[in-house]
DSSP file (Angstrom, degrees, kcal/mol; ACC not computed):
  #  RESIDUE AA STRUCTURE BP1 BP2  ACC     N-H-->O    O-->H-N    N-H-->O    O-->H-N    TCO  KAPPA ALPHA  PHI   PSI    X-CA   Y-CA   Z-CA
    1    1 A M    >>        0   0    0      0, 0.0     4,-1.2     0, 0.0     3,-0.6   0.000 360.0 360.0 360.0 -44.5    4.6   19.3  -12.4
    2    2 A F  H 3>  +     0   0    0      1,-0.2     4,-2.0     2,-0.2     0, 0.0   0.810 360.0  62.9 -69.1 -27.9    1.6   17.3  -11.2
    3    3 A K  H 34 S+     0   0    0      1,-0.2    -1,-0.2     2,-0.2     0, 0.0   0.843 105.1  47.2 -64.5 -31.4    1.0   15.9  -14.7
    4    4 A A  H <> S+     0   0    0     -3,-0.6     4,-0.8     1,-0.2    -1,-0.2   0.799 112.0  50.2 -78.3 -29.2    4.4   14.2  -14.5
    5    5 A L  H  X S+     0   0    0     -4,-1.2     4,-2.9     1,-0.2     5,-0.3   0.816  95.8  69.8 -79.4 -30.4    3.8   12.8  -11.0
    6    6 A I  H  X S+     0   0    0     -4,-2.0     4,-2.5     1,-0.2     5,-0.2   0.920 100.8  44.3 -59.1 -48.7    0.4   11.3  -11.7
    7    7 A P  H  > S+     0   0    0      0, 0.0     4,-2.4     0, 0.0    -1,-0.2   0.898 114.4  51.0 -63.6 -36.5    1.7    8.4  -14.0
    8    8 A A  H  X S+     0   0    0     -4,-0.8     4,-2.1     2,-0.2    -2,-0.2   0.926 112.4  45.2 -65.6 -43.3    4.5    7.7  -11.6
    9    9 A L  H  X S+     0   0    0     -4,-2.9     4,-2.5     2,-0.2    -1,-0.2   0.883 111.6  53.3 -67.7 -37.2    2.2    7.5   -8.6
   10   10 A G  H  X S+     0   0    0     -4,-2.5     4,-2.4    -5,-0.3    -1,-0.2   0.909 108.4  50.3 -61.1 -41.7   -0.2    5.4  -10.6
   11   11 A A  H  X S+     0   0    0     -4,-2.4     4,-2.6     2,-0.2    -2,-0.2   0.894 109.6  51.2 -64.3 -39.5    2.6    3.0  -11.5
   12   12 A L  H  X S+     0   0    0     -4,-2.1     4,-2.4     2,-0.2    -2,-0.2   0.925 111.1  47.2 -63.1 -44.5    3.6    2.8   -7.8
   13   13 A L  H  X S+     0   0    0     -4,-2.5     4,-2.3     2,-0.2    -2,-0.2   0.897 111.9  51.2 -64.3 -39.1    0.1    1.9   -6.8
   14   14 A L  H  X S+     0   0    0     -4,-2.4     4,-1.8     2,-0.2    -2,-0.2   0.928 110.7  47.9 -63.1 -44.9   -0.2   -0.6   -9.5
   15   15 A C  H  X S+     0   0    0     -4,-2.6     4,-1.7     1,-0.2    -2,-0.2   0.895 111.3  51.3 -62.7 -39.9    3.0   -2.3   -8.4
   16   16 A A  H  X S+     0   0    0     -4,-2.4     4,-1.9     1,-0.2    -1,-0.2   0.891 107.0  53.4 -64.7 -38.4    1.9   -2.3   -4.8
   17   17 A S  H  X S+     0   0    0     -4,-2.3     4,-2.4     1,-0.2    -1,-0.2   0.866 105.0  54.6 -66.6 -34.1   -1.4   -3.9   -5.8
   18   18 A F  H  X S+     0   0    0     -4,-1.8     4,-2.4     1,-0.2    -1,-0.2   0.909 107.4  51.1 -63.2 -40.4    0.5   -6.7   -7.6
   19   19 A G  H  X S+     0   0    0     -4,-1.7     4,-1.9     1,-0.2    -2,-0.2   0.898 110.5  48.2 -63.0 -40.6    2.4   -7.4   -4.4
   20   20 A L  H  X S+     0   0    0     -4,-1.9     4,-2.2     2,-0.2    -2,-0.2   0.906 111.9  49.2 -67.3 -40.6   -0.9   -7.6   -2.4
   21   21 A Q  H  X S+     0   0    0     -4,-2.4     4,-1.2     1,-0.2    -2,-0.2   0.898 110.2  51.1 -65.6 -39.3   -2.5   -9.9   -4.9
   22   22 A A  H  < S+     0   0    0     -4,-2.4    -1,-0.2     1,-0.2     3,-0.2   0.893 113.2  45.2 -65.3 -39.0    0.6  -12.2   -4.9
   23   23 A Q  H >< S+     0   0    0     -4,-1.9     3,-1.4     1,-0.2    -1,-0.2   0.842 103.8  63.8 -73.4 -32.8    0.5  -12.4   -1.1
   24   24 A A  H 3< S+     0   0    0     -4,-2.2    -1,-0.2     1,-0.3    -2,-0.2   0.846 104.3  46.2 -62.4 -34.2   -3.2  -13.0   -0.9
   25   25 A G  T 3< S+     0   0    0     -4,-1.2     2,-0.4    -3,-0.2    -1,-0.3   0.427  81.6 122.0 -89.5   1.5   -3.0  -16.3   -2.7
   26   26 A T    <   -     0   0    0     -3,-1.4     2,-0.4    -4,-0.2    -3,-0.0  -0.503  41.2-173.5 -70.5 123.1   -0.1  -17.7   -0.8
   27   27 A R        -     0   0    0     -2,-0.4     2,-0.4     2,-0.0    -2,-0.1  -0.935  13.8-147.2-119.4 142.4   -1.0  -20.9    0.9
   28   28 A I        -     0   0    0     -2,-0.4     2,-1.2    11,-0.1     3,-0.1  -0.869  24.9-117.3-106.4 140.4    1.1  -22.9    3.3
   29   29 A D    >   -     0   0    0     -2,-0.4     3,-1.0     1,-0.2     4,-0.1  -0.659  31.9-176.4 -78.3 100.0    0.9  -26.7    3.4
   30   30 A C  G >   +     0   0    0     -2,-1.2     3,-1.2     1,-0.2    -1,-0.2   0.633  69.5  78.3 -75.8 -13.8   -0.4  -27.2    6.9
   31   31 A S  G 3  S+     0   0    0      1,-0.3    -1,-0.2    -3,-0.1     6,-0.1   0.758  94.6  50.3 -67.1 -21.4   -0.2  -31.0    6.7
   32   32 A K  G <  S+     0   0    0     -3,-1.0    -1,-0.3     4,-0.1    -2,-0.2   0.493  92.3  98.8 -93.2  -4.3    3.5  -30.8    7.3
   33   33 A S  S <  S-     0   0    0     -3,-1.2    -3,-0.0    -4,-0.1     6,-0.0  -0.340  83.8-115.1 -82.7 166.4    3.3  -28.5   10.4
   34   34 A A  S    S+     0   0    0      1,-0.3    -1,-0.1     2,-0.1    -4,-0.0   0.854 112.6  27.6 -67.3 -35.8    3.5  -29.7   14.0
   35   35 A D  S  > S-     0   0    0      1,-0.1     4,-2.2     2,-0.0    -1,-0.3  -0.790  70.1-179.3-129.1  87.8   -0.2  -28.6   14.6
   36   36 A P  H  > S+     0   0    0      0, 0.0     4,-2.3     0, 0.0     5,-0.2   0.838  81.2  53.8 -59.8 -36.3   -2.1  -28.7   11.4
   37   37 A K  H  > S+     0   0    0      2,-0.2     4,-2.0     1,-0.2     5,-0.1   0.932 110.9  45.2 -65.7 -45.1   -5.4  -27.5   12.9
   38   38 A S  H  > S+     0   0    0      1,-0.2     4,-2.3     2,-0.2    -1,-0.2   0.888 111.6  53.9 -63.3 -39.8   -3.8  -24.4   14.4
   39   39 A C  H  X S+     0   0    0     -4,-2.2     4,-2.3     1,-0.2    -2,-0.2   0.913 107.8  49.8 -61.4 -43.8   -2.0  -23.8   11.1
   40   40 A E  H  X S+     0   0    0     -4,-2.3     4,-2.5     2,-0.2    -1,-0.2   0.900 109.4  51.7 -62.3 -41.8   -5.3  -23.9    9.2
   41   41 A Q  H  X S+     0   0    0     -4,-2.0     4,-2.3     2,-0.2    -1,-0.2   0.919 110.7  47.5 -62.7 -43.2   -6.9  -21.5   11.6
   42   42 A R  H  X S+     0   0    0     -4,-2.3     4,-2.5     1,-0.2    -1,-0.2   0.905 110.9  53.0 -62.9 -40.3   -4.0  -19.0   11.2
   43   43 A Q  H  X S+     0   0    0     -4,-2.3     4,-2.2     1,-0.2    -2,-0.2   0.919 109.8  47.4 -61.2 -44.5   -4.3  -19.5    7.4
   44   44 A Q  H  X S+     0   0    0     -4,-2.5     4,-2.4     2,-0.2    -1,-0.2   0.904 111.7  50.1 -65.1 -41.4   -8.0  -18.6    7.4
   45   45 A L  H  X S+     0   0    0     -4,-2.3     4,-2.5     2,-0.2    -2,-0.2   0.908 109.7  51.7 -62.5 -41.5   -7.5  -15.6    9.6
   46   46 A R  H  X S+     0   0    0     -4,-2.5     4,-2.2     1,-0.2    -2,-0.2   0.912 111.2  47.1 -61.0 -43.4   -4.7  -14.4    7.3
   47   47 A E  H  X S+     0   0    0     -4,-2.2     4,-2.4     2,-0.2    -1,-0.2   0.882 110.8  51.9 -67.1 -38.4   -7.0  -14.7    4.3
   48   48 A Q  H  X S+     0   0    0     -4,-2.4     4,-2.4     2,-0.2    -2,-0.2   0.912 110.0  48.7 -64.0 -42.4   -9.9  -13.0    6.1
   49   49 A R  H  X S+     0   0    0     -4,-2.5     4,-2.3     2,-0.2    -2,-0.2   0.916 111.6  49.7 -63.1 -42.6   -7.6  -10.0    7.0
   50   50 A A  H  X S+     0   0    0     -4,-2.2     4,-2.2     1,-0.2    -2,-0.2   0.910 111.9  48.0 -63.1 -42.0   -6.4   -9.8    3.4
   51   51 A Q  H  X S+     0   0    0     -4,-2.4     4,-2.5     2,-0.2    -1,-0.2   0.897 109.7  52.9 -65.5 -39.6  -10.0   -9.8    2.1
   52   52 A K  H  X S+     0   0    0     -4,-2.4     4,-2.7     1,-0.2    -2,-0.2   0.913 109.2  49.3 -62.1 -42.1  -11.0   -7.2    4.7
   53   53 A L  H  X S+     0   0    0     -4,-2.3     4,-2.4     2,-0.2    -1,-0.2   0.909 110.6  50.1 -63.8 -41.3   -8.1   -4.9    3.4
   54   54 A R  H  X S+     0   0    0     -4,-2.2     4,-2.3     1,-0.2    -2,-0.2   0.916 112.4  47.4 -62.5 -41.7   -9.2   -5.4   -0.2
   55   55 A D  H  X S+     0   0    0     -4,-2.5     4,-2.7     2,-0.2    -2,-0.2   0.902 110.6  51.6 -65.9 -41.2  -12.8   -4.5    0.7
   56   56 A M  H  X S+     0   0    0     -4,-2.7     4,-2.5     1,-0.2    -2,-0.2   0.921 111.7  47.3 -60.5 -43.6  -11.6   -1.5    2.7
   57   57 A H  H  X S+     0   0    0     -4,-2.4     4,-2.5     2,-0.2    -2,-0.2   0.911 111.9  50.0 -64.7 -42.6   -9.6   -0.3   -0.3
   58   58 A K  H  X S+     0   0    0     -4,-2.3     4,-2.0     2,-0.2    -2,-0.2   0.921 112.8  46.5 -62.4 -44.8  -12.5   -0.9   -2.7
   59   59 A N  H  X S+     0   0    0     -4,-2.7     4,-2.2     2,-0.2    -2,-0.2   0.908 113.0  49.3 -64.1 -42.8  -14.9    1.0   -0.5
   60   60 A A  H  X S+     0   0    0     -4,-2.5     4,-2.4     1,-0.2    -2,-0.2   0.900 110.0  51.2 -64.6 -40.4  -12.5    3.9    0.0
   61   61 A A  H  X S+     0   0    0     -4,-2.5     4,-1.0     1,-0.2    -1,-0.2   0.886 109.5  51.0 -63.9 -38.2  -11.9    4.1   -3.8
   62   62 A E  H  < S+     0   0    0     -4,-2.0     3,-0.4     1,-0.2     4,-0.3   0.915 113.4  44.4 -64.8 -43.3  -15.6    4.2   -4.4
   63   63 A V  H  < S+     0   0    0     -4,-2.2     3,-0.5     1,-0.2    -2,-0.2   0.887 119.8  41.2 -67.2 -39.3  -16.1    7.1   -1.9
   64   64 A C  H >< S+     0   0    0     -4,-2.4     3,-1.5     1,-0.2    -1,-0.2   0.466  85.1  94.9 -92.6  -2.4  -13.0    9.1   -3.2
   65   65 A K  T 3< S+     0   0    0     -4,-1.0    -1,-0.2    -3,-0.4    -2,-0.1   0.760  84.4  52.5 -65.9 -22.7  -13.5    8.6   -6.9
   66   66 A T  T 3  S+     0   0    0     -3,-0.5    -1,-0.3    -4,-0.3    -2,-0.1   0.550  89.1 101.1 -88.7  -6.8  -15.3   11.9   -7.3
   67   67 A R  S <  S-     0   0    0     -3,-1.5     5,-0.1     1,-0.1    -3,-0.0  -0.421  86.4 -96.5 -75.5 151.3  -12.7   13.9   -5.5
   68   68 A P    >>  -     0   0    0      0, 0.0     3,-1.5     0, 0.0     4,-1.1  -0.339  39.3-109.7 -61.2 151.9  -10.2   16.0   -7.5
   69   69 A S  H 3> S+     0   0    0      1,-0.3     4,-0.6     2,-0.2     3,-0.2   0.805 116.8  60.6 -58.5 -30.9   -6.9   14.1   -8.0
   70   70 A A  H 34 S+     0   0    0      1,-0.2     4,-0.3     2,-0.1    -1,-0.3   0.816 113.6  36.2 -66.5 -28.8   -5.0   16.4   -5.6
   71   71 A E  H <> S+     0   0    0     -3,-1.5     4,-2.2     1,-0.1    -1,-0.2   0.545  95.2  88.1 -98.8  -9.3   -7.4   15.4   -2.8
   72   72 A Q  H  X S+     0   0    0     -4,-1.1     4,-2.6    -3,-0.2     5,-0.2   0.887  85.6  50.0 -63.2 -42.8   -7.8   11.8   -3.7
   73   73 A R  H  X S+     0   0    0     -4,-0.6     4,-2.4     2,-0.2    -1,-0.2   0.930 112.4  47.3 -63.3 -45.2   -4.8   10.4   -1.8
   74   74 A A  H  > S+     0   0    0     -4,-0.3     4,-2.4     1,-0.2    -1,-0.2   0.895 112.0  51.2 -63.1 -39.1   -5.8   12.2    1.4
   75   75 A C  H  X S+     0   0    0     -4,-2.2     4,-2.8     2,-0.2     5,-0.2   0.918 108.9  50.9 -62.7 -44.2   -9.3   11.0    1.0
   76   76 A M  H  X S+     0   0    0     -4,-2.6     4,-2.8     1,-0.2     5,-0.3   0.916 110.5  49.2 -61.0 -43.5   -8.2    7.4    0.6
   77   77 A H  H  X S+     0   0    0     -4,-2.4     4,-2.5     2,-0.2    -1,-0.2   0.939 112.8  47.5 -60.6 -46.6   -6.0    7.6    3.7
   78   78 A T  H  X S+     0   0    0     -4,-2.4     4,-1.4     1,-0.2    -2,-0.2   0.929 115.1  44.7 -61.5 -46.7   -8.9    9.0    5.7
   79   79 A E  H  X S+     0   0    0     -4,-2.8     4,-0.8     2,-0.2    -1,-0.2   0.911 114.7  47.7 -66.7 -42.9  -11.4    6.4    4.5
   80   80 A M  H >< S+     0   0    0     -4,-2.8     3,-0.6    -5,-0.2     4,-0.3   0.903 114.0  47.5 -64.7 -40.2   -9.0    3.4    4.9
   81   81 A C  H >< S+     0   0    0     -4,-2.5     3,-0.8    -5,-0.3    -1,-0.2   0.725  97.2  71.6 -75.3 -20.8   -8.0    4.6    8.4
   82   82 A R  H 3< S+     0   0    0     -4,-1.4    -1,-0.2     1,-0.2    -2,-0.2   0.872 105.2  39.0 -61.6 -35.7  -11.7    5.1    9.4
   83   83 A E  T << S+     0   0    0     -4,-0.8    -1,-0.2    -3,-0.6    -2,-0.2   0.420  94.6 112.1 -95.2   0.8  -12.2    1.3    9.5
   84   84 A A  S <  S-     0   0    0     -3,-0.8     4,-0.1    -4,-0.3    -3,-0.0  -0.280  77.3-118.4 -73.5 159.9   -8.8    0.5   11.0
   85   85 A R  S    S+     0   0    0      1,-0.3    -1,-0.1     2,-0.1    -4,-0.0   0.909 112.0  25.4 -62.6 -42.4   -8.4   -1.0   14.5
   86   86 A D  S  > S-     0   0    0      1,-0.1     4,-2.4     2,-0.0    -1,-0.3  -0.804  72.2-177.6-124.7  87.4   -6.4    2.1   15.6
   87   87 A P  H  > S+     0   0    0      0, 0.0     4,-2.5     0, 0.0     5,-0.2   0.840  82.1  53.6 -57.7 -36.7   -7.4    5.0   13.4
   88   88 A A  H  > S+     0   0    0      2,-0.2     4,-2.2     1,-0.2     5,-0.1   0.927 111.2  45.3 -65.3 -43.9   -4.9    7.4   15.0
   89   89 A R  H  > S+     0   0    0     -3,-0.2     4,-2.6     2,-0.2    -1,-0.2   0.902 112.2  52.6 -64.9 -40.5   -2.0    5.1   14.4
   90   90 A C  H  X S+     0   0    0     -4,-2.4     4,-2.4     2,-0.2    -2,-0.2   0.928 109.9  47.6 -60.8 -46.2   -3.2    4.4   10.8
   91   91 A E  H  X S+     0   0    0     -4,-2.5     4,-2.3     2,-0.2    -1,-0.2   0.894 111.2  51.6 -62.3 -40.2   -3.3    8.2   10.1
   92   92 A D  H  X S+     0   0    0     -4,-2.2     4,-2.4     2,-0.2    -2,-0.2   0.920 110.9  47.4 -63.1 -44.5    0.2    8.6   11.6
   93   93 A N  H  X S+     0   0    0     -4,-2.6     4,-2.6     2,-0.2    -2,-0.2   0.893 110.7  52.2 -63.5 -39.6    1.6    5.8    9.4
   94   94 A A  H  X S+     0   0    0     -4,-2.4     4,-2.2     2,-0.2    -2,-0.2   0.903 110.0  49.0 -63.1 -40.9   -0.1    7.3    6.3
   95   95 A R  H  X S+     0   0    0     -4,-2.3     4,-2.1     2,-0.2    -2,-0.2   0.921 111.9  48.2 -63.9 -44.3    1.5   10.7    7.1
   96   96 A K  H  X S+     0   0    0     -4,-2.4     4,-2.3     1,-0.2    -2,-0.2   0.907 111.4  50.1 -63.6 -41.6    4.9    9.1    7.5
   97   97 A N  H  X S+     0   0    0     -4,-2.6     4,-2.7     1,-0.2    -1,-0.2   0.889 109.4  51.9 -63.3 -38.6    4.5    7.2    4.3
   98   98 A A  H  X S+     0   0    0     -4,-2.2     4,-2.6     2,-0.2    -1,-0.2   0.899 109.2  50.0 -64.8 -40.0    3.5   10.3    2.5
   99   99 A E  H  X S+     0   0    0     -4,-2.1     4,-2.1     2,-0.2    -2,-0.2   0.921 111.8  47.8 -63.9 -43.4    6.6   12.1    3.8
  100  100 A R  H  X S+     0   0    0     -4,-2.3     4,-2.3     2,-0.2    -2,-0.2   0.931 112.5  49.2 -61.5 -45.8    8.8    9.3    2.7
  101  101 A R  H  X S+     0   0    0     -4,-2.7     4,-2.9     1,-0.2     5,-0.2   0.904 109.2  52.1 -61.6 -42.2    7.2    9.2   -0.8
  102  102 A D  H  X S+     0   0    0     -4,-2.6     4,-2.3     1,-0.2    -1,-0.2   0.896 109.3  50.0 -62.1 -40.0    7.6   13.0   -1.1
  103  103 A K  H  X S+     0   0    0     -4,-2.1     4,-2.1     2,-0.2    -1,-0.2   0.923 113.1  46.2 -62.9 -44.0   11.3   12.7   -0.3
  104  104 A V  H  X S+     0   0    0     -4,-2.3     4,-1.7     1,-0.2    -2,-0.2   0.923 113.0  48.8 -66.1 -44.3   11.8   10.0   -2.9
  105  105 A L  H  < S+     0   0    0     -4,-2.9    -1,-0.2     1,-0.2    -2,-0.2   0.880 110.4  51.7 -64.1 -37.2    9.8   11.8   -5.5
  106  106 A Q  H >< S+     0   0    0     -4,-2.3     3,-1.0    -5,-0.2    -1,-0.2   0.904 110.0  49.2 -65.1 -40.4   11.8   15.0   -4.9
  107  107 A A  H 3< S+     0   0    0     -4,-2.1    -1,-0.2     1,-0.2    -2,-0.2   0.817 116.3  42.6 -67.8 -30.2   15.1   13.1   -5.3
  108  108 A C  T >< S+     0   0    0     -4,-1.7     3,-1.7    -5,-0.1    -1,-0.2   0.167  83.0 147.3-102.5  16.9   13.9   11.5   -8.6
  109  109 A K  T <   +     0   0    0     -3,-1.0     3,-0.1     1,-0.2    -3,-0.1  -0.252  64.7  20.9 -57.2 135.0   12.3   14.7  -10.0
  110  110 A G  T 3  S+     0   0    0      1,-0.3     2,-0.3     0, 0.0    -1,-0.2   0.386  96.2 114.7  90.3  -3.5   12.5   15.0  -13.8
  111  111 A K    <   -     0   0    0     -3,-1.7    -1,-0.3     4,-0.1     2,-0.3  -0.679  43.0-169.7-100.3 156.4   13.0   11.3  -14.5
  112  112 A Q    >>  -     0   0    0     -2,-0.3     3,-1.0    -3,-0.1     4,-0.8  -0.939  41.3  -5.4-140.4 161.1   10.6    9.0  -16.3
  113  113 A G  H 3> S-     0   0    0     -2,-0.3     4,-2.1     1,-0.2     3,-0.2  -0.219 122.5  -7.3  63.8-139.6    9.9    5.4  -17.1
  114  114 A K  H 3> S+     0   0    0      1,-0.2     4,-2.6     2,-0.2    -1,-0.2   0.826 134.6  57.5 -63.3 -33.6   12.3    2.7  -16.1
  115  115 A V  H <> S+     0   0    0     -3,-1.0     4,-2.4     2,-0.2    -1,-0.2   0.911 107.5  48.2 -64.7 -41.2   14.9    5.3  -15.0
  116  116 A L  H  X S+     0   0    0     -4,-0.8     4,-2.7     2,-0.2    -2,-0.2   0.926 111.3  50.2 -63.2 -45.7   12.3    6.8  -12.5
  117  117 A Q  H  X S+     0   0    0     -4,-2.1     4,-2.3     1,-0.2    -2,-0.2   0.928 112.6  46.1 -59.2 -46.4   11.4    3.3  -11.2
  118  118 A Q  H  X S+     0   0    0     -4,-2.6     4,-2.4     1,-0.2    -1,-0.2   0.911 112.5  50.8 -64.0 -42.5   15.1    2.5  -10.6
  119  119 A C  H  X S+     0   0    0     -4,-2.4     4,-2.7    -5,-0.2    -2,-0.2   0.920 110.2  49.5 -60.5 -44.6   15.7    5.8   -9.0
  120  120 A M  H  X S+     0   0    0     -4,-2.7     4,-2.5     2,-0.2     5,-0.2   0.902 109.6  51.2 -65.1 -40.6   12.8    5.4   -6.7
  121  121 A R  H  X S+     0   0    0     -4,-2.3     4,-1.9    -5,-0.2    -1,-0.2   0.942 113.0  46.0 -59.0 -46.9   13.9    1.9   -5.6
  122  122 A E  H  X S+     0   0    0     -4,-2.4     4,-1.4     1,-0.2    -2,-0.2   0.903 112.7  49.6 -64.4 -41.5   17.4    3.2   -4.8
  123  123 A E  H  X S+     0   0    0     -4,-2.7     4,-1.1     1,-0.2    -1,-0.2   0.889 109.1  51.6 -67.0 -38.9   16.0    6.2   -2.9
  124  124 A Y  H  < S+     0   0    0     -4,-2.5     3,-0.3     1,-0.2    -1,-0.2   0.879 107.7  53.7 -64.7 -35.8   13.7    4.0   -0.8
  125  125 A K  H  < S+     0   0    0     -4,-1.9    -1,-0.2     1,-0.2    -2,-0.2   0.824 104.5  55.5 -66.8 -30.2   16.6    1.8    0.0
  126  126 A K  H  < S+     0   0    0     -4,-1.4    -1,-0.2    -5,-0.1    -2,-0.2   0.778  91.0  90.2 -72.4 -26.6   18.6    4.8    1.3
  127  127 A L  S  < S-     0   0    0     -4,-1.1     3,-0.1    -3,-0.3   -27,-0.0  -0.373  88.7-105.2 -71.2 148.6   15.9    5.8    3.7
  128  128 A P        -     0   0    0      0, 0.0    -1,-0.1     0, 0.0    -2,-0.1  -0.363  48.4 -88.1 -67.6 154.8   16.0    4.4    7.2
  129  129 A P        -     0   0    0      0, 0.0     2,-0.1     0, 0.0    -4,-0.0  -0.268  48.0-103.4 -63.2 150.9   13.5    1.7    8.0
  130  130 A Q              0   0    0      1,-0.1   -33,-0.0    -3,-0.1    -3,-0.0  -0.432 360.0 360.0 -74.4 149.9   10.1    2.8    9.2
  131  131 A K              0   0    0     -2,-0.1    -1,-0.1     0, 0.0     0, 0.0   0.375 360.0 360.0-111.0 360.0    9.3    2.4   12.9
């Protein structure tokens, strides 16, 4: 069972990383804003936060790479949340995300490839928004 889930989870993480990379390079033209200086400061803060998240993920991956695959996700959550502003809230969000993912994977059990991807998209849309 786990052998079938590993590629699917890998694909999900890969897709998520593309989204983060796409957002990281997004620049807003501050010359057109009402307060260009303030806009530039917000832009720099946004880029710093994105870089910090990338560094946190890289550090967590380095720490957790020797763990067995079954423990790796939990290790990544723990390591990422260790450096968060509110570690308890981060852990709670990680737990909720894991529960959502488990529901979606259970609903799409036995599917592979594009069919699995489509099923997962549809199942995530059916879930209520996170709070």
